[in-house]
C-alpha positions in Angstrom: -118.8 -87.2 -46.3 -116.9 -85.4 -49.1 -115.7 -81.8 -48.5 -117.8 -79.2 -50.2 -116.4 -76.3 -52.2 -117.9 -73.8 -49.7 -116.0 -75.5 -46.7 -113.6 -73.0 -45.1 -110.0 -73.9 -44.4 -108.7 -73.8 -40.9 -107.6 -70.2 -40.2 -105.1 -71.0 -37.4 -101.5 -72.1 -38.0 -101.0 -75.8 -37.9 -97.9 -77.3 -36.3 -95.7 -79.7 -38.2 -96.5 -82.5 -35.9 -100.2 -82.4 -37.0 -101.2 -85.5 -38.8 -103.6 -85.4 -41.7 -105.2 -88.8 -42.6 -106.2 -88.8 -46.3 -108.7 -91.2 -47.9 -107.7 -92.5 -51.4 -108.6 -94.9 -54.2 -104.9 -95.7 -54.9 -101.4 -94.6 -53.9 -98.1 -95.2 -55.8 -94.6 -95.8 -54.5 -93.8 -92.1 -54.8 -96.7 -91.1 -52.6 -99.0 -89.7 -55.2 -102.6 -90.6 -54.6 -105.6 -91.1 -56.8 -108.4 -89.4 -55.0 -112.1 -88.7 -55.6 -111.5 -85.7 -57.9 -111.7 -82.0 -57.3 -108.2 -81.6 -55.8 -109.5 -80.7 -52.3 -106.7 -82.3 -50.4 -103.9 -80.9 -52.7 -105.3 -77.4 -52.2 -105.3 -77.9 -48.5 -101.8 -79.4 -48.5 -100.6 -76.4 -50.5 -101.8 -74.1 -47.8 -100.5 -76.2 -44.9 -97.3 -77.8 -46.3 -96.1 -78.5 -42.7 -98.6 -81.3 -42.1 -97.6 -84.9 -41.9 -99.6 -86.3 -44.8 -100.6 -90.0 -44.4 -102.8 -91.9 -46.9 -105.1 -94.4 -45.3 -106.5 -97.4 -47.2 -106.1 -101.2 -47.7 -102.9 -102.8 -48.8 -104.3 -103.6 -52.3 -104.7 -99.9 -52.9 -100.8 -99.4 -52.9 -99.4 -99.7 -56.4 -95.9 -100.0 -57.6 -96.6 -98.3 -61.0 -96.9 -94.6 -61.3 -100.4 -93.2 -61.1 -101.5 -90.4 -63.3 -100.6 -87.0 -61.7 -100.9 -83.4 -62.4 -98.6 -80.4 -61.7 -100.5 -79.4 -58.6 -100.5 -82.8 -57.0 -98.7 -83.1 -53.6 -97.3 -86.4 -52.5 -98.1 -88.2 -49.3 -95.4 -88.9 -46.7 -96.7 -92.2 -45.5 -99.3 -94.9 -46.3 -101.2 -96.8 -43.5 -103.0 -100.0 -44.3 -104.3 -102.9 -42.3 -100.9 -104.5 -42.7 -98.4 -101.8 -41.8 -97.5 -98.1 -41.6 -95.1 -97.4 -44.5 -93.0 -94.2 -44.8 -92.8 -93.0 -48.4 -90.7 -89.9 -47.8 -87.9 -89.5 -45.2 -89.3 -89.7 -41.7 -89.3 -86.2 -40.1 -87.2 -85.7 -37.0 -89.0 -84.3 -34.0 
């Protein structure tokens, strides 16, 4: 189910160790994702920048070439597929 514009954001603080799995159509090597439009996840990530952002998809959805991006897009930190979990940005220390 896709998020609706009227959906409320979580009002409690979210700890850095919280994981947010994000669906996608494609992801590039810099961690930028091609989503379903609307910028819902980018708005959520802007509010909660301390989340560990992990895209979830199949290995064929990972591209080496840059995907189109806009100034408000926020990159993922990792990509998880049926083959492996791949860190895109430096792995955070806990």
